[in-house]
PDB file of the backbone (N, CA, C, O) and the ligand in Angstrom, with CONECT records:
HET     ZN  A 101       1
ATOM      1  N   MET A   1     -16.108   1.615  28.727  1.00  0.00           N
ATOM      2  CA  MET A   1     -16.928   1.570  27.597  1.00  0.00           C
ATOM      3  C   MET A   1     -17.067   3.052  27.133  1.00  0.00           C
ATOM      4  O   MET A   1     -17.221   3.967  27.942  1.00  0.00           O
ATOM      5  N   SER A   2     -17.000   3.247  25.712  1.00  0.00           N
ATOM      6  CA  SER A   2     -17.101   4.538  25.146  1.00  0.00           C
ATOM      7  C   SER A   2     -18.560   4.924  25.131  1.00  0.00           C
ATOM      8  O   SER A   2     -19.456   4.081  25.161  1.00  0.00           O
ATOM      9  N   ASP A   3     -18.781   6.297  25.083  1.00  0.00           N
ATOM     10  CA  ASP A   3     -20.078   6.842  24.986  1.00  0.00           C
ATOM     11  C   ASP A   3     -20.387   6.763  23.428  1.00  0.00           C
ATOM     12  O   ASP A   3     -19.513   7.163  22.659  1.00  0.00           O
ATOM     13  N   PRO A   4     -21.533   6.291  22.944  1.00  0.00           N
ATOM     14  CA  PRO A   4     -21.856   6.191  21.553  1.00  0.00           C
ATOM     15  C   PRO A   4     -22.018   7.563  21.029  1.00  0.00           C
ATOM     16  O   PRO A   4     -21.669   7.731  19.860  1.00  0.00           O
ATOM     17  N   THR A   5     -22.439   8.473  21.617  1.00  0.00           N
ATOM     18  CA  THR A   5     -22.684   9.862  21.171  1.00  0.00           C
ATOM     19  C   THR A   5     -21.305  10.504  20.918  1.00  0.00           C
ATOM     20  O   THR A   5     -21.090  11.183  19.915  1.00  0.00           O
ATOM     21  N   GLU A   6     -20.376  10.262  21.870  1.00  0.00           N
ATOM     22  CA  GLU A   6     -18.975  10.863  21.664  1.00  0.00           C
ATOM     23  C   GLU A   6     -18.326  10.239  20.439  1.00  0.00           C
ATOM     24  O   GLU A   6     -17.680  10.920  19.644  1.00  0.00           O
ATOM     25  N   GLU A   7     -18.509   8.944  20.306  1.00  0.00           N
ATOM     26  CA  GLU A   7     -17.976   8.194  19.088  1.00  0.00           C
ATOM     27  C   GLU A   7     -18.490   8.829  17.810  1.00  0.00           C
ATOM     28  O   GLU A   7     -17.683   9.107  16.922  1.00  0.00           O
ATOM     29  N   ARG A   8     -19.779   9.074  17.664  1.00  0.00           N
ATOM     30  CA  ARG A   8     -20.393   9.669  16.534  1.00  0.00           C
ATOM     31  C   ARG A   8     -19.764  11.103  16.273  1.00  0.00           C
ATOM     32  O   ARG A   8     -19.545  11.466  15.117  1.00  0.00           O
ATOM     33  N   ASP A   9     -19.484  11.890  17.326  1.00  0.00           N
ATOM     34  CA  ASP A   9     -18.963  13.206  17.241  1.00  0.00           C
ATOM     35  C   ASP A   9     -17.607  13.133  16.650  1.00  0.00           C
ATOM     36  O   ASP A   9     -17.228  14.078  15.959  1.00  0.00           O
ATOM     37  N   ARG A  10     -16.830  12.105  16.848  1.00  0.00           N
ATOM     38  CA  ARG A  10     -15.442  11.977  16.408  1.00  0.00           C
ATOM     39  C   ARG A  10     -15.381  11.503  14.921  1.00  0.00           C
ATOM     40  O   ARG A  10     -14.342  11.641  14.275  1.00  0.00           O
ATOM     41  N   ARG A  11     -16.395  10.999  14.437  1.00  0.00           N
ATOM     42  CA  ARG A  11     -16.418  10.289  13.044  1.00  0.00           C
ATOM     43  C   ARG A  11     -16.534  11.343  11.935  1.00  0.00           C
ATOM     44  O   ARG A  11     -17.332  12.277  12.013  1.00  0.00           O
ATOM     45  N   LEU A  12     -15.741  11.161  10.947  1.00  0.00           N
ATOM     46  CA  LEU A  12     -15.747  12.046   9.747  1.00  0.00           C
ATOM     47  C   LEU A  12     -15.981  11.179   8.561  1.00  0.00           C
ATOM     48  O   LEU A  12     -15.805   9.963   8.652  1.00  0.00           O
ATOM     49  N   ASP A  13     -16.363  11.732   7.468  1.00  0.00           N
ATOM     50  CA  ASP A  13     -16.501  10.874   6.178  1.00  0.00           C
ATOM     51  C   ASP A  13     -15.088  10.690   5.555  1.00  0.00           C
ATOM     52  O   ASP A  13     -14.083  11.236   6.011  1.00  0.00           O
ATOM     53  N   GLY A  14     -15.102   9.977   4.612  1.00  0.00           N
ATOM     54  CA  GLY A  14     -13.835   9.521   3.850  1.00  0.00           C
ATOM     55  C   GLY A  14     -13.079  10.761   3.336  1.00  0.00           C
ATOM     56  O   GLY A  14     -11.852  10.718   3.246  1.00  0.00           O
ATOM     57  N   ASN A  15     -13.769  11.860   2.997  1.00  0.00           N
ATOM     58  CA  ASN A  15     -13.118  13.079   2.421  1.00  0.00           C
ATOM     59  C   ASN A  15     -12.086  13.610   3.333  1.00  0.00           C
ATOM     60  O   ASN A  15     -11.178  14.287   2.851  1.00  0.00           O
ATOM     61  N   ALA A  16     -12.132  13.360   4.681  1.00  0.00           N
ATOM     62  CA  ALA A  16     -11.151  13.842   5.585  1.00  0.00           C
ATOM     63  C   ALA A  16      -9.864  13.168   5.520  1.00  0.00           C
ATOM     64  O   ALA A  16      -8.849  13.663   6.011  1.00  0.00           O
ATOM     65  N   ALA A  17      -9.890  11.962   4.878  1.00  0.00           N
ATOM     66  CA  ALA A  17      -8.584  11.212   4.749  1.00  0.00           C
ATOM     67  C   ALA A  17      -7.899  11.682   3.523  1.00  0.00           C
ATOM     68  O   ALA A  17      -6.718  11.353   3.406  1.00  0.00           O
ATOM     69  N   ALA A  18      -8.471  12.434   2.540  1.00  0.00           N
ATOM     70  CA  ALA A  18      -7.853  12.843   1.328  1.00  0.00           C
ATOM     71  C   ALA A  18      -6.491  13.291   1.428  1.00  0.00           C
ATOM     72  O   ALA A  18      -5.637  12.792   0.695  1.00  0.00           O
ATOM     73  N   GLY A  19      -6.191  14.230   2.308  1.00  0.00           N
ATOM     74  CA  GLY A  19      -4.867  14.937   2.397  1.00  0.00           C
ATOM     75  C   GLY A  19      -3.766  13.978   2.752  1.00  0.00           C
ATOM     76  O   GLY A  19      -2.720  14.013   2.105  1.00  0.00           O
ATOM     77  N   VAL A  20      -3.938  13.074   3.794  1.00  0.00           N
ATOM     78  CA  VAL A  20      -2.939  12.114   4.126  1.00  0.00           C
ATOM     79  C   VAL A  20      -2.766  11.026   3.037  1.00  0.00           C
ATOM     80  O   VAL A  20      -1.652  10.591   2.745  1.00  0.00           O
ATOM     81  N   LEU A  21      -3.884  10.609   2.459  1.00  0.00           N
ATOM     82  CA  LEU A  21      -3.795   9.572   1.405  1.00  0.00           C
ATOM     83  C   LEU A  21      -3.092  10.129   0.173  1.00  0.00           C
ATOM     84  O   LEU A  21      -2.305   9.422  -0.457  1.00  0.00           O
ATOM     85  N   ALA A  22      -3.366  11.396  -0.184  1.00  0.00           N
ATOM     86  CA  ALA A  22      -2.649  11.984  -1.326  1.00  0.00           C
ATOM     87  C   ALA A  22      -1.191  12.072  -1.128  1.00  0.00           C
ATOM     88  O   ALA A  22      -0.425  11.994  -2.089  1.00  0.00           O
ATOM     89  N   GLU A  23      -0.733  12.248   0.212  1.00  0.00           N
ATOM     90  CA  GLU A  23       0.621  12.254   0.437  1.00  0.00           C
ATOM     91  C   GLU A  23       1.246  10.839   0.086  1.00  0.00           C
ATOM     92  O   GLU A  23       2.225  10.722  -0.651  1.00  0.00           O
ATOM     93  N   VAL A  24       0.603   9.805   0.667  1.00  0.00           N
ATOM     94  CA  VAL A  24       0.991   8.480   0.493  1.00  0.00           C
ATOM     95  C   VAL A  24       0.969   8.045  -0.973  1.00  0.00           C
ATOM     96  O   VAL A  24       1.878   7.362  -1.444  1.00  0.00           O
ATOM     97  N   MET A  25      -0.049   8.438  -1.659  1.00  0.00           N
ATOM     98  CA  MET A  25      -0.218   8.019  -3.036  1.00  0.00           C
ATOM     99  C   MET A  25       0.600   8.707  -4.049  1.00  0.00           C
ATOM    100  O   MET A  25       0.707   8.225  -5.177  1.00  0.00           O
ATOM    101  N   THR A  26       1.184   9.808  -3.716  1.00  0.00           N
ATOM    102  CA  THR A  26       2.021  10.546  -4.575  1.00  0.00           C
ATOM    103  C   THR A  26       3.496  10.496  -4.147  1.00  0.00           C
ATOM    104  O   THR A  26       4.336  11.129  -4.788  1.00  0.00           O
ATOM    105  N   MET A  27       3.809   9.794  -3.131  1.00  0.00           N
ATOM    106  CA  MET A  27       5.232   9.746  -2.731  1.00  0.00           C
ATOM    107  C   MET A  27       6.092   9.048  -3.722  1.00  0.00           C
ATOM    108  O   MET A  27       5.536   8.365  -4.583  1.00  0.00           O
ATOM    109  N   ASP A  28       7.382   9.143  -3.696  1.00  0.00           N
ATOM    110  CA  ASP A  28       8.308   8.417  -4.537  1.00  0.00           C
ATOM    111  C   ASP A  28       8.280   6.925  -4.035  1.00  0.00           C
ATOM    112  O   ASP A  28       8.721   6.604  -2.932  1.00  0.00           O
ATOM    113  N   PRO A  29       7.727   6.039  -4.932  1.00  0.00           N
ATOM    114  CA  PRO A  29       7.690   4.597  -4.363  1.00  0.00           C
ATOM    115  C   PRO A  29       9.018   4.039  -4.068  1.00  0.00           C
ATOM    116  O   PRO A  29       9.085   3.132  -3.238  1.00  0.00           O
ATOM    117  N   THR A  30      10.115   4.480  -4.661  1.00  0.00           N
ATOM    118  CA  THR A  30      11.466   3.886  -4.394  1.00  0.00           C
ATOM    119  C   THR A  30      11.799   4.137  -2.931  1.00  0.00           C
ATOM    120  O   THR A  30      12.681   3.473  -2.386  1.00  0.00           O
ATOM    121  N   THR A  31      11.116   5.080  -2.275  1.00  0.00           N
ATOM    122  CA  THR A  31      11.539   5.309  -0.833  1.00  0.00           C
ATOM    123  C   THR A  31      10.609   4.411   0.133  1.00  0.00           C
ATOM    124  O   THR A  31      10.780   4.409   1.353  1.00  0.00           O
ATOM    125  N   ALA A  32       9.684   3.703  -0.464  1.00  0.00           N
ATOM    126  CA  ALA A  32       8.762   2.926   0.391  1.00  0.00           C
ATOM    127  C   ALA A  32       9.426   1.645   0.906  1.00  0.00           C
ATOM    128  O   ALA A  32      10.164   0.950   0.208  1.00  0.00           O
ATOM    129  N   MET A  33       9.108   1.387   2.182  1.00  0.00           N
ATOM    130  CA  MET A  33       9.452   0.091   2.794  1.00  0.00           C
ATOM    131  C   MET A  33       8.175  -0.723   2.949  1.00  0.00           C
ATOM    132  O   MET A  33       7.167  -0.234   3.460  1.00  0.00           O
ATOM    133  N   LEU A  34       8.238  -1.998   2.491  1.00  0.00           N
ATOM    134  CA  LEU A  34       7.083  -2.751   2.550  1.00  0.00           C
ATOM    135  C   LEU A  34       7.332  -3.969   3.594  1.00  0.00           C
ATOM    136  O   LEU A  34       8.374  -4.624   3.584  1.00  0.00           O
ATOM    137  N   THR A  35       6.371  -4.177   4.404  1.00  0.00           N
ATOM    138  CA  THR A  35       6.388  -5.292   5.361  1.00  0.00           C
ATOM    139  C   THR A  35       5.456  -6.347   4.751  1.00  0.00           C
ATOM    140  O   THR A  35       4.270  -6.093   4.543  1.00  0.00           O
ATOM    141  N   CYS A  36       6.026  -7.572   4.458  1.00  0.00           N
ATOM    142  CA  CYS A  36       5.371  -8.682   3.837  1.00  0.00           C
ATOM    143  C   CYS A  36       4.271  -9.249   4.702  1.00  0.00           C
ATOM    144  O   CYS A  36       4.541  -9.578   5.857  1.00  0.00           O
ATOM    145  N   ALA A  37       3.071  -9.381   4.231  1.00  0.00           N
ATOM    146  CA  ALA A  37       1.964  -9.925   5.088  1.00  0.00           C
ATOM    147  C   ALA A  37       2.262 -11.472   5.226  1.00  0.00           C
ATOM    148  O   ALA A  37       1.625 -12.110   6.065  1.00  0.00           O
ATOM    149  N   HIS A  38       3.140 -12.053   4.490  1.00  0.00           N
ATOM    150  CA  HIS A  38       3.236 -13.553   4.617  1.00  0.00           C
ATOM    151  C   HIS A  38       4.419 -13.844   5.548  1.00  0.00           C
ATOM    152  O   HIS A  38       4.232 -14.661   6.450  1.00  0.00           O
ATOM    153  N   CYS A  39       5.618 -13.261   5.422  1.00  0.00           N
ATOM    154  CA  CYS A  39       6.727 -13.672   6.169  1.00  0.00           C
ATOM    155  C   CYS A  39       7.138 -12.547   7.126  1.00  0.00           C
ATOM    156  O   CYS A  39       8.006 -12.736   7.978  1.00  0.00           O
ATOM    157  N   HIS A  40       6.478 -11.319   6.972  1.00  0.00           N
ATOM    158  CA  HIS A  40       6.739 -10.144   7.837  1.00  0.00           C
ATOM    159  C   HIS A  40       8.138  -9.618   7.699  1.00  0.00           C
ATOM    160  O   HIS A  40       8.576  -8.908   8.603  1.00  0.00           O
ATOM    161  N   SER A  41       8.867  -9.893   6.675  1.00  0.00           N
ATOM    162  CA  SER A  41      10.120  -9.240   6.373  1.00  0.00           C
ATOM    163  C   SER A  41       9.893  -7.821   5.912  1.00  0.00           C
ATOM    164  O   SER A  41       8.896  -7.545   5.245  1.00  0.00           O
ATOM    165  N   ARG A  42      10.800  -6.902   6.254  1.00  0.00           N
ATOM    166  CA  ARG A  42      10.676  -5.552   5.843  1.00  0.00           C
ATOM    167  C   ARG A  42      11.656  -5.202   4.817  1.00  0.00           C
ATOM    168  O   ARG A  42      12.851  -5.253   5.108  1.00  0.00           O
ATOM    169  N   THR A  43      11.254  -4.830   3.569  1.00  0.00           N
ATOM    170  CA  THR A  43      12.221  -4.655   2.536  1.00  0.00           C
ATOM    171  C   THR A  43      11.871  -3.464   1.665  1.00  0.00           C
ATOM    172  O   THR A  43      10.700  -3.132   1.477  1.00  0.00           O
ATOM    173  N   ALA A  44      12.863  -2.855   1.159  1.00  0.00           N
ATOM    174  CA  ALA A  44      12.589  -1.712   0.230  1.00  0.00           C
ATOM    175  C   ALA A  44      11.829  -2.157  -1.062  1.00  0.00           C
ATOM    176  O   ALA A  44      12.084  -3.242  -1.584  1.00  0.00           O
ATOM    177  N   LEU A  45      10.932  -1.341  -1.546  1.00  0.00           N
ATOM    178  CA  LEU A  45      10.115  -1.696  -2.644  1.00  0.00           C
ATOM    179  C   LEU A  45      11.033  -2.084  -3.819  1.00  0.00           C
ATOM    180  O   LEU A  45      10.754  -3.012  -4.578  1.00  0.00           O
ATOM    181  N   GLY A  46      12.172  -1.309  -3.937  1.00  0.00           N
ATOM    182  CA  GLY A  46      13.069  -1.563  -5.084  1.00  0.00           C
ATOM    183  C   GLY A  46      13.875  -2.911  -5.012  1.00  0.00           C
ATOM    184  O   GLY A  46      14.539  -3.318  -5.965  1.00  0.00           O
ATOM    185  N   ALA A  47      13.768  -3.571  -3.817  1.00  0.00           N
ATOM    186  CA  ALA A  47      14.486  -4.836  -3.752  1.00  0.00           C
ATOM    187  C   ALA A  47      13.489  -6.045  -3.992  1.00  0.00           C
ATOM    188  O   ALA A  47      13.865  -7.213  -3.886  1.00  0.00           O
ATOM    189  N   HIS A  48      12.266  -5.706  -4.305  1.00  0.00           N
ATOM    190  CA  HIS A  48      11.220  -6.798  -4.544  1.00  0.00           C
ATOM    191  C   HIS A  48      11.474  -7.277  -6.008  1.00  0.00           C
ATOM    192  O   HIS A  48      12.197  -6.669  -6.797  1.00  0.00           O
ATOM    193  N   LEU A  49      10.835  -8.376  -6.274  1.00  0.00           N
ATOM    194  CA  LEU A  49      11.049  -8.982  -7.563  1.00  0.00           C
ATOM    195  C   LEU A  49       9.795  -8.680  -8.460  1.00  0.00           C
ATOM    196  O   LEU A  49       8.670  -8.957  -8.044  1.00  0.00           O
ATOM    197  N   VAL A  50       9.980  -8.154  -9.597  1.00  0.00           N
ATOM    198  CA  VAL A  50       8.894  -7.640 -10.445  1.00  0.00           C
ATOM    199  C   VAL A  50       8.750  -8.559 -11.680  1.00  0.00           C
ATOM    200  O   VAL A  50       9.700  -8.933 -12.368  1.00  0.00           O
ATOM    201  N   TYR A  51       7.481  -8.871 -11.876  1.00  0.00           N
ATOM    202  CA  TYR A  51       7.118  -9.694 -13.126  1.00  0.00           C
ATOM    203  C   TYR A  51       6.154  -8.791 -13.931  1.00  0.00           C
ATOM    204  O   TYR A  51       4.969  -8.650 -13.629  1.00  0.00           O
ATOM    205  N   ALA A  52       6.715  -8.235 -14.904  1.00  0.00           N
ATOM    206  CA  ALA A  52       5.961  -7.180 -15.718  1.00  0.00           C
ATOM    207  C   ALA A  52       5.337  -7.760 -17.019  1.00  0.00           C
ATOM    208  O   ALA A  52       4.711  -7.049 -17.804  1.00  0.00           O
ATOM    209  N   ASP A  53       5.532  -9.032 -17.195  1.00  0.00           N
ATOM    210  CA  ASP A  53       4.996  -9.689 -18.385  1.00  0.00           C
ATOM    211  C   ASP A  53       3.621 -10.366 -18.189  1.00  0.00           C
ATOM    212  O   ASP A  53       3.156 -11.064 -19.090  1.00  0.00           O
ATOM    213  N   ALA A  54       3.007 -10.183 -17.100  1.00  0.00           N
ATOM    214  CA  ALA A  54       1.686 -10.779 -16.723  1.00  0.00           C
ATOM    215  C   ALA A  54       0.662  -9.728 -17.175  1.00  0.00           C
ATOM    216  O   ALA A  54       1.004  -8.608 -17.554  1.00  0.00           O
ATOM    217  N   PRO A  55      -0.603 -10.144 -17.116  1.00  0.00           N
ATOM    218  CA  PRO A  55      -1.683  -9.141 -17.389  1.00  0.00           C
ATOM    219  C   PRO A  55      -1.590  -7.975 -16.422  1.00  0.00           C
ATOM    220  O   PRO A  55      -1.906  -6.853 -16.816  1.00  0.00           O
ATOM    221  N   ALA A  56      -1.160  -8.183 -15.134  1.00  0.00           N
ATOM    222  CA  ALA A  56      -0.967  -7.118 -14.231  1.00  0.00           C
ATOM    223  C   ALA A  56       0.519  -7.185 -13.849  1.00  0.00           C
ATOM    224  O   ALA A  56       1.066  -8.287 -13.873  1.00  0.00           O
ATOM    225  N   MET A  57       1.124  -6.231 -13.542  1.00  0.00           N
ATOM    226  CA  MET A  57       2.512  -6.223 -13.003  1.00  0.00           C
ATOM    227  C   MET A  57       2.411  -6.796 -11.561  1.00  0.00           C
ATOM    228  O   MET A  57       1.517  -6.420 -10.803  1.00  0.00           O
ATOM    229  N   VAL A  58       3.321  -7.691 -11.205  1.00  0.00           N
ATOM    230  CA  VAL A  58       3.276  -8.493  -9.994  1.00  0.00           C
ATOM    231  C   VAL A  58       4.628  -8.246  -9.284  1.00  0.00           C
ATOM    232  O   VAL A  58       5.698  -8.400  -9.872  1.00  0.00           O
ATOM    233  N   LEU A  59       4.534  -7.869  -8.035  1.00  0.00           N
ATOM    234  CA  LEU A  59       5.655  -7.816  -7.155  1.00  0.00           C
ATOM    235  C   LEU A  59       5.626  -8.865  -6.126  1.00  0.00           C
ATOM    236  O   LEU A  59       4.640  -9.051  -5.413  1.00  0.00           O
ATOM    237  N   ARG A  60       6.751  -9.575  -6.049  1.00  0.00           N
ATOM    238  CA  ARG A  60       6.986 -10.655  -5.127  1.00  0.00           C
ATOM    239  C   ARG A  60       7.967 -10.352  -4.055  1.00  0.00           C
ATOM    240  O   ARG A  60       8.928  -9.630  -4.319  1.00  0.00           O
ATOM    241  N   CYS A  61       7.795 -10.868  -2.815  1.00  0.00           N
ATOM    242  CA  CYS A  61       8.680 -10.664  -1.817  1.00  0.00           C
ATOM    243  C   CYS A  61       9.942 -11.389  -2.007  1.00  0.00           C
ATOM    244  O   CYS A  61       9.897 -12.572  -2.346  1.00  0.00           O
ATOM    245  N   PRO A  62      11.125 -10.762  -1.812  1.00  0.00           N
ATOM    246  CA  PRO A  62      12.384 -11.373  -2.087  1.00  0.00           C
ATOM    247  C   PRO A  62      12.710 -12.445  -0.968  1.00  0.00           C
ATOM    248  O   PRO A  62      13.575 -13.302  -1.146  1.00  0.00           O
ATOM    249  N   GLY A  63      12.008 -12.353   0.134  1.00  0.00           N
ATOM    250  CA  GLY A  63      12.255 -13.368   1.272  1.00  0.00           C
ATOM    251  C   GLY A  63      11.422 -14.602   1.096  1.00  0.00           C
ATOM    252  O   GLY A  63      11.941 -15.694   1.331  1.00  0.00           O
ATOM    253  N   CYS A  64      10.197 -14.523   0.709  1.00  0.00           N
ATOM    254  CA  CYS A  64       9.381 -15.719   0.646  1.00  0.00           C
ATOM    255  C   CYS A  64       8.701 -15.982  -0.745  1.00  0.00           C
ATOM    256  O   CYS A  64       8.010 -16.980  -0.949  1.00  0.00           O
ATOM    257  N   MET A  65       8.934 -15.057  -1.645  1.00  0.00           N
ATOM    258  CA  MET A  65       8.407 -15.249  -2.932  1.00  0.00           C
ATOM    259  C   MET A  65       6.992 -15.142  -3.173  1.00  0.00           C
ATOM    260  O   MET A  65       6.542 -15.289  -4.310  1.00  0.00           O
ATOM    261  N   GLN A  66       6.204 -14.877  -2.105  1.00  0.00           N
ATOM    262  CA  GLN A  66       4.829 -14.677  -2.241  1.00  0.00           C
ATOM    263  C   GLN A  66       4.451 -13.314  -2.925  1.00  0.00           C
ATOM    264  O   GLN A  66       5.207 -12.345  -2.862  1.00  0.00           O
ATOM    265  N   VAL A  67       3.299 -13.284  -3.551  1.00  0.00           N
ATOM    266  CA  VAL A  67       2.894 -12.091  -4.206  1.00  0.00           C
ATOM    267  C   VAL A  67       2.467 -10.989  -3.107  1.00  0.00           C
ATOM    268  O   VAL A  67       1.614 -11.232  -2.253  1.00  0.00           O
ATOM    269  N   VAL A  68       3.107  -9.811  -3.205  1.00  0.00           N
ATOM    270  CA  VAL A  68       2.740  -8.797  -2.182  1.00  0.00           C
ATOM    271  C   VAL A  68       1.902  -7.703  -2.924  1.00  0.00           C
ATOM    272  O   VAL A  68       1.163  -6.986  -2.250  1.00  0.00           O
ATOM    273  N   MET A  69       1.978  -7.546  -4.222  1.00  0.00           N
ATOM    274  CA  MET A  69       1.268  -6.432  -4.893  1.00  0.00           C
ATOM    275  C   MET A  69       1.003  -6.738  -6.303  1.00  0.00           C
ATOM    276  O   MET A  69       1.839  -7.330  -6.986  1.00  0.00           O
ATOM    277  N   ARG A  70      -0.154  -6.347  -6.771  1.00  0.00           N
ATOM    278  CA  ARG A  70      -0.467  -6.400  -8.221  1.00  0.00           C
ATOM    279  C   ARG A  70      -0.898  -4.971  -8.687  1.00  0.00           C
ATOM    280  O   ARG A  70      -1.594  -4.263  -7.960  1.00  0.00           O
ATOM    281  N   CYS A  71      -0.499  -4.597  -9.826  1.00  0.00           N
ATOM    282  CA  CYS A  71      -0.894  -3.284 -10.379  1.00  0.00           C
ATOM    283  C   CYS A  71      -1.209  -3.379 -11.869  1.00  0.00           C
ATOM    284  O   CYS A  71      -0.350  -3.800 -12.643  1.00  0.00           O
ATOM    285  N   ALA A  72      -2.358  -3.018 -12.272  1.00  0.00           N
ATOM    286  CA  ALA A  72      -2.708  -2.968 -13.619  1.00  0.00           C
ATOM    287  C   ALA A  72      -3.250  -1.648 -14.024  1.00  0.00           C
ATOM    288  O   ALA A  72      -3.912  -0.978 -13.232  1.00  0.00           O
ATOM    289  N   SER A  73      -2.986  -1.246 -15.256  1.00  0.00           N
ATOM    290  CA  SER A  73      -3.521   0.003 -15.825  1.00  0.00           C
ATOM    291  C   SER A  73      -3.803  -0.267 -17.338  1.00  0.00           C
ATOM    292  O   SER A  73      -2.965  -0.613 -18.171  1.00  0.00           O
ATOM    293  N   ASP A  74      -5.191  -0.037 -17.550  1.00  0.00           N
ATOM    294  CA  ASP A  74      -5.639  -0.189 -19.023  1.00  0.00           C
ATOM    295  C   ASP A  74      -6.799   0.732 -19.227  1.00  0.00           C
ATOM    296  O   ASP A  74      -7.015   1.641 -18.426  1.00  0.00           O
ATOM    297  N   ASP A  75      -7.579   0.517 -20.314  1.00  0.00           N
ATOM    298  CA  ASP A  75      -8.620   1.459 -20.712  1.00  0.00           C
ATOM    299  C   ASP A  75      -9.700   1.585 -19.679  1.00  0.00           C
ATOM    300  O   ASP A  75     -10.478   2.539 -19.712  1.00  0.00           O
ATOM    301  N   SER A  76      -9.772   0.646 -18.758  1.00  0.00           N
ATOM    302  CA  SER A  76     -10.831   0.716 -17.704  1.00  0.00           C
ATOM    303  C   SER A  76     -10.352   1.414 -16.464  1.00  0.00           C
ATOM    304  O   SER A  76     -11.129   1.633 -15.534  1.00  0.00           O
ATOM    305  N   GLY A  77      -9.057   1.777 -16.428  1.00  0.00           N
ATOM    306  CA  GLY A  77      -8.592   2.587 -15.281  1.00  0.00           C
ATOM    307  C   GLY A  77      -7.399   1.801 -14.652  1.00  0.00           C
ATOM    308  O   GLY A  77      -6.862   0.876 -15.261  1.00  0.00           O
ATOM    309  N   ARG A  78      -7.004   2.204 -13.409  1.00  0.00           N
ATOM    310  CA  ARG A  78      -5.898   1.574 -12.678  1.00  0.00           C
ATOM    311  C   ARG A  78      -6.440   0.879 -11.501  1.00  0.00           C
ATOM    312  O   ARG A  78      -7.402   1.307 -10.863  1.00  0.00           O
ATOM    313  N   ARG A  79      -5.792  -0.219 -11.222  1.00  0.00           N
ATOM    314  CA  ARG A  79      -6.105  -1.025 -10.125  1.00  0.00           C
ATOM    315  C   ARG A  79      -4.874  -1.484  -9.388  1.00  0.00           C
ATOM    316  O   ARG A  79      -3.950  -1.993 -10.023  1.00  0.00           O
ATOM    317  N   LEU A  80      -4.809  -1.324  -8.028  1.00  0.00           N
ATOM    318  CA  LEU A  80      -3.723  -1.765  -7.193  1.00  0.00           C
ATOM    319  C   LEU A  80      -4.247  -2.615  -6.119  1.00  0.00           C
ATOM    320  O   LEU A  80      -5.118  -2.177  -5.367  1.00  0.00           O
ATOM    321  N   GLU A  81      -3.754  -3.856  -5.988  1.00  0.00           N
ATOM    322  CA  GLU A  81      -4.129  -4.842  -4.987  1.00  0.00           C
ATOM    323  C   GLU A  81      -2.893  -5.003  -4.174  1.00  0.00           C
ATOM    324  O   GLU A  81      -1.815  -5.284  -4.696  1.00  0.00           O
ATOM    325  N   MET A  82      -3.054  -4.822  -2.867  1.00  0.00           N
ATOM    326  CA  MET A  82      -1.963  -4.940  -1.989  1.00  0.00           C
ATOM    327  C   MET A  82      -2.224  -5.880  -0.722  1.00  0.00           C
ATOM    328  O   MET A  82      -1.813  -5.582   0.400  1.00  0.00           O
ATOM    329  N   THR A  83      -2.909  -6.984  -0.991  1.00  0.00           N
ATOM    330  CA  THR A  83      -3.261  -7.782   0.178  1.00  0.00           C
ATOM    331  C   THR A  83      -2.012  -8.492   0.689  1.00  0.00           C
ATOM    332  O   THR A  83      -2.059  -9.044   1.789  1.00  0.00           O
ATOM    333  N   GLY A  84      -0.954  -8.511  -0.005  1.00  0.00           N
ATOM    334  CA  GLY A  84       0.360  -9.153   0.448  1.00  0.00           C
ATOM    335  C   GLY A  84       1.195  -8.105   1.263  1.00  0.00           C
ATOM    336  O   GLY A  84       2.270  -8.448   1.755  1.00  0.00           O
ATOM    337  N   VAL A  85       0.747  -6.923   1.398  1.00  0.00           N
ATOM    338  CA  VAL A  85       1.497  -5.925   2.124  1.00  0.00           C
ATOM    339  C   VAL A  85       0.870  -5.690   3.417  1.00  0.00           C
ATOM    340  O   VAL A  85      -0.286  -5.269   3.458  1.00  0.00           O
ATOM    341  N   GLN A  86       1.604  -5.952   4.586  1.00  0.00           N
ATOM    342  CA  GLN A  86       1.067  -5.703   5.840  1.00  0.00           C
ATOM    343  C   GLN A  86       1.142  -4.262   6.233  1.00  0.00           C
ATOM    344  O   GLN A  86       0.266  -3.696   6.886  1.00  0.00           O
ATOM    345  N   LEU A  87       2.321  -3.660   5.764  1.00  0.00           N
ATOM    346  CA  LEU A  87       2.577  -2.209   6.024  1.00  0.00           C
ATOM    347  C   LEU A  87       3.356  -1.569   5.057  1.00  0.00           C
ATOM    348  O   LEU A  87       4.406  -2.102   4.696  1.00  0.00           O
ATOM    349  N   LEU A  88       2.965  -0.422   4.552  1.00  0.00           N
ATOM    350  CA  LEU A  88       3.845   0.420   3.598  1.00  0.00           C
ATOM    351  C   LEU A  88       4.281   1.529   4.398  1.00  0.00           C
ATOM    352  O   LEU A  88       3.424   2.214   4.955  1.00  0.00           O
ATOM    353  N   SER A  89       5.577   1.813   4.536  1.00  0.00           N
ATOM    354  CA  SER A  89       6.016   2.946   5.253  1.00  0.00           C
ATOM    355  C   SER A  89       6.994   3.767   4.432  1.00  0.00           C
ATOM    356  O   SER A  89       7.794   3.230   3.666  1.00  0.00           O
ATOM    357  N   ALA A  90       6.917   5.056   4.603  1.00  0.00           N
ATOM    358  CA  ALA A  90       7.827   6.011   3.872  1.00  0.00           C
ATOM    359  C   ALA A  90       8.378   7.025   4.773  1.00  0.00           C
ATOM    360  O   ALA A  90       7.805   7.291   5.830  1.00  0.00           O
ATOM    361  N   PRO A  91       9.504   7.626   4.396  1.00  0.00           N
ATOM    362  CA  PRO A  91       9.991   8.782   5.202  1.00  0.00           C
ATOM    363  C   PRO A  91       9.007   9.999   5.288  1.00  0.00           C
ATOM    364  O   PRO A  91       8.102  10.106   4.461  1.00  0.00           O
ATOM    365  N   PRO A  92       9.178  10.874   6.245  1.00  0.00           N
ATOM    366  CA  PRO A  92       8.351  12.018   6.411  1.00  0.00           C
ATOM    367  C   PRO A  92       8.374  12.815   5.169  1.00  0.00           C
ATOM    368  O   PRO A  92       9.336  12.819   4.401  1.00  0.00           O
ATOM    369  N   VAL A  93       7.227  13.530   4.982  1.00  0.00           N
ATOM    370  CA  VAL A  93       7.152  14.461   3.845  1.00  0.00           C
ATOM    371  C   VAL A  93       7.917  15.719   4.105  1.00  0.00           C
ATOM    372  O   VAL A  93       7.871  16.260   5.210  1.00  0.00           O
ATOM    373  N   GLY A  94       8.630  16.203   3.096  1.00  0.00           N
ATOM    374  CA  GLY A  94       9.329  17.562   3.284  1.00  0.00           C
ATOM    375  C   GLY A  94      10.742  17.277   3.453  1.00  0.00           C
ATOM    376  O   GLY A  94      11.541  18.198   3.624  1.00  0.00           O
TER     377      GLY A  94
HETATM  378 ZN    ZN A 101       7.654 -12.409   2.383  1.00  0.00          ZN2+
END
């Protein structure tokens, strides 16, 4: 069992994640591999099926046709929903 004091000493606020998240969020999306949360297939983002004529752009898994990602951008800002993505992986930076 872990020591609660030691656990608190290891904890940082969300600002500590900014560097790594900035790398993920600014990477070339065409290099990303997505693991589908529905069928667990691993496929390049570029091989997914895109429906751009909906209120939000929708990406569907080419294996099971389930929605993996929705992205919208309008006057109120940008929104990205990825509940259909189990894992997004990309090659190392640099
Ligand atoms: Zn799938």
